C-alpha positions in Angstrom: 83.1 74.4 -79.8 80.6 71.8 -78.8 81.0 68.7 -77.0 81.3 66.1 -80.0 83.6 68.7 -81.7 85.8 68.6 -78.5 85.7 65.0 -77.8 86.9 64.5 -81.5 90.1 66.2 -81.5 91.9 63.2 -79.5 90.6 61.3 -82.1 91.8 64.0 -85.3 95.2 64.0 -83.4 95.9 60.1 -83.0 95.3 60.1 -87.0 97.5 63.1 -87.7 100.3 61.1 -85.6 99.7 57.9 -87.2 100.2 59.6 -90.4 103.5 61.4 -89.4 104.0 58.3 -88.5 103.9 56.2 -91.9 105.8 59.2 -93.1 108.7 58.6 -90.8 108.7 55.4 -92.0 108.7 55.6 -96.1 112.1 58.4 -95.2 113.6 55.6 -93.1 112.7 52.8 -95.9 113.9 55.7 -98.6 117.4 56.6 -97.3 118.3 53.0 -96.9 117.6 52.1 -100.6 121.3 52.3 -102.5 121.0 53.1 -106.3 124.5 53.3 -108.2 124.8 54.6 -111.8 127.5 53.3 -113.8 129.5 56.2 -115.4 133.1 56.8 -116.4 133.5 59.8 -113.8 134.5 59.2 -110.6 132.2 59.6 -107.8 132.3 62.7 -105.8 132.7 61.9 -102.2 130.7 65.2 -100.7 127.2 64.9 -102.6 126.7 61.4 -101.1 127.2 63.0 -97.8 125.2 66.0 -98.5 122.3 63.9 -99.5 122.4 61.7 -96.9 123.0 64.5 -94.4 119.5 66.0 -95.6 117.6 63.1 -95.3 119.2 62.7 -91.7 117.8 66.5 -90.9 114.6 65.6 -92.3 114.1 62.4 -90.5 115.1 64.6 -86.7 112.8 67.3 -87.5 110.1 64.8 -88.3 110.6 62.7 -85.3 110.4 66.1 -83.3 107.1 67.0 -84.9 105.8 63.6 -83.7 106.9 64.0 -80.2 105.5 67.7 -79.9 101.6 65.6 -81.4 102.2 63.4 -79.2 102.5 65.7 -75.8 99.4 67.3 -77.4 97.7 64.8 -77.6 98.9 63.2 -74.4 97.8 66.4 -72.7 94.7 66.9 -74.3 93.4 63.1 -73.5 94.6 64.0 -69.7 92.4 67.5 -70.2 89.2 65.3 -71.4 89.6 62.6 -68.8 89.2 64.6 -66.2 86.2 66.2 -67.8 84.5 63.1 -68.5 85.4 62.0 -64.9 83.0 65.0 -63.6 80.4 63.3 -65.2 77.6 61.6 -62.8 76.5 58.4 -65.1 79.3 55.7 -64.9 77.7 54.2 -68.2 78.3 57.6 -70.3 81.5 57.5 -68.9 82.1 54.5 -70.1 81.6 55.1 -73.3 82.9 58.3 -73.7 86.0 57.0 -72.8 85.8 53.8 -74.9 85.2 56.0 -78.0 87.1 59.0 -77.5 90.0 58.2 -75.2 90.7 54.6 -76.3 89.4 55.2 -79.8 87.4 52.3 -79.9 85.3 51.5 -83.1 81.3 51.3 -82.1 81.1 47.8 -82.7 83.9 47.0 -80.0 82.4 50.0 -77.6 79.0 47.6 -77.4 81.2 44.7 -77.0 83.2 45.8 -74.2 79.8 46.8 -72.5 77.8 43.7 -73.5 75.0 45.8 -75.1 73.9 45.8 -78.5 75.6 48.7 -80.7 72.0 50.7 -81.3 72.0 50.9 -77.3 75.3 52.4 -77.6 74.8 55.0 -79.7 71.8 55.6 -77.3 73.7 56.0 -74.9 76.3 57.9 -76.5 73.8 60.3 -77.3 72.2 60.9 -73.7 76.1 60.9 -72.2 77.2 64.0 -75.4 73.6 65.6 -74.3 75.4 65.4 -70.4 78.7 66.4 -71.3 77.6 69.5 -73.5 75.8 70.4 -70.5 78.7 70.4 -68.3 81.0 71.9 -70.7 78.6 74.5 -70.9 79.1 75.1 -67.5 82.7 74.9 -67.2 82.7 77.6 -69.6 80.2 80.1 -68.3 82.2 79.8 -64.6 85.6 80.2 -66.1 84.7 82.2 -69.0 86.6 80.0 -71.3 86.6 76.3 -73.1 89.1 73.9 -71.8 92.3 74.8 -72.9 92.6 72.7 -76.3 89.3 73.8 -77.3 90.7 76.9 -79.1 93.8 75.9 -80.5 93.2 72.6 -81.9 
């Protein structure tokens, strides 16, 4: 895994969490909708409870999955933050942190750093190159990738 793929993992995971949160919101909204069917047959009270119980179970399972993904994201960001902090160049560190840990768009990174977007791209390219060297050095010395490289 190269440096850019490694750093992009957090953004991918953040997007996954956001989609799960949207799914949870939809499930909650759907569970509160009530529809009535007019019929001569008296309703069965157990059918309604069984359906609601199933929805509640799905909501709880989805909340647990979201919590697990958030924990993974926090761990990954901590690991990435440490790896970025090992870089010598402060400008490179800032670009990587804003882009890959704060999930800022390029124009926002440029605004925060008081640069043109083109210059941010150049700094980013240099930062990725330096980060790649640091990552390679860590891999050689430890014989493996950082903890999350292989399982995300």
